[in-house]
N, C-alpha and C positions, 0 to 999 in steps of 0.2 A: 557484879560491879558495873557501875555506869561509866561512861566515858566522860572525861573532863572536857567541858565545852570551852573553858577559858572565860566563861561569863559567870559573874557572881550576882546574887540577889542581895542588894545592899539594904534596902528598906521598903516598907509599904506604909501608906498612910490613908486613912479615910478622910477625904477632903470635902465631901458633901453627902448629907443624908437628909432627905425631905420625905416625910411620911404624913399622910393625911387620911384618917379613917373616915369612911362614909357611913355614918350612923343610919342613913335612910336606905342602905343597900337591901335589895330584895333579890335573893338568889334565883336565877332563871331555872325552870324545870329541866331544861336540857344541859345545864352546866354552863360554866363560863371559862373559855380558854384564856390562858395567861398570855397576853401579848407583851413582847419585850422590844424595846427600842435600844439598840446598841450604838455607842459612839466611842471611838478610840482614836487617840492621837499620840504622837511621840515627838521628842526632840532630843538633840544631842548637846552635850556640854561643848564649850569652845574647843577643848582639846580632843574632842571626839572619843573620849574614853569612858564617858558615862551616858547612859540612855535613860531618859525619863519617859514613862508611859502612863497615860491617863485612860482609864476605862470607866465609862458611865453606862448605867443600865436604868432605863425608866420603865416602869410596869404599868399596865392598864391605861395606856395613852389613847387607845382607840375606842374605849367603852365609856358611855355616859353613866350607865348603871354598873358601877364597879365597887368592889368591897373596900378598896383603898387606892390611893395613888402613892407612888413611891419612886424616888430617884436616888441612886447610890453612885458615888464617884470615888474611885480609889486611884492613887498614884503610886507607882512602883519605880524604884531607881535600881538600875542594873549597871554593872561595871565590866569592862572587858578591855583587853589589850589591842584587839584587832577591830578596826572600824568597820570593815566589810562584813565581818562575822556579826557584829552588833547590828548592822543594818538588816541583815537577813533575819536575825533573831527578833527584831522589832516588828516584822510583818505579822506573824501569827503566834510564835512561841511566847513572847512576852505577855500577850493578852491571855494566853492559856494559863500562864502562871498566876495572873491576877484574878481570873474568873472564880476560883474556889473561895477566895476571900470575899468577893461580892456575894456569892451564893450563901456563905455563912452569915453575913450581915443581914441579908434578906430573911433567912430562916429565923434568926434570933429576934429581929425586929418584929416580925409578924407574931411570933410566940409571945413576946412581951406586950403585944397589943391585945392579948387574951383571945387569940384565934389560933387555929391549927397552923403550925409553922409551914410557910410556903417553901418547899424544897424544889429548886429549879432542876430540871433534868439535865443530863449531859448535853452539851451543845457542840455542834460542828463549827468551831470558830474559824477554821480554814475556809469553809464555804461562805460564811458571813463576810469575811474579809475579801474574798474573791468577788462577791456581789458588789461590794462598795468600790472596788478598783476598776 
């Protein structure tokens, strides 16, 4: 059994999806690494009981010869009774809760573009957030 954190996941919404297939893409012989650009932000409701977190991931932003370009943004709403606890949760945990949804959107979108689904690997979101702070 898990421990009750006092924080509830209220909702999640896909707020932006941009996908552009590159029909002129030529796969390099040595493969093409997937580069990801992360952006996360958060805000609190006036009563400080709700947390809104936005996570955006853009793919293939550094390559001119890329199979596609894509940007996915999701927004999650969390509720809690303790503002300090919500503040701590906002740093890494909230983003970690949103990342699987982004991963699924990317996998499904690439599959529907008639290509092998792009399955993002597990990511150390704590390290990414530390780099940005």
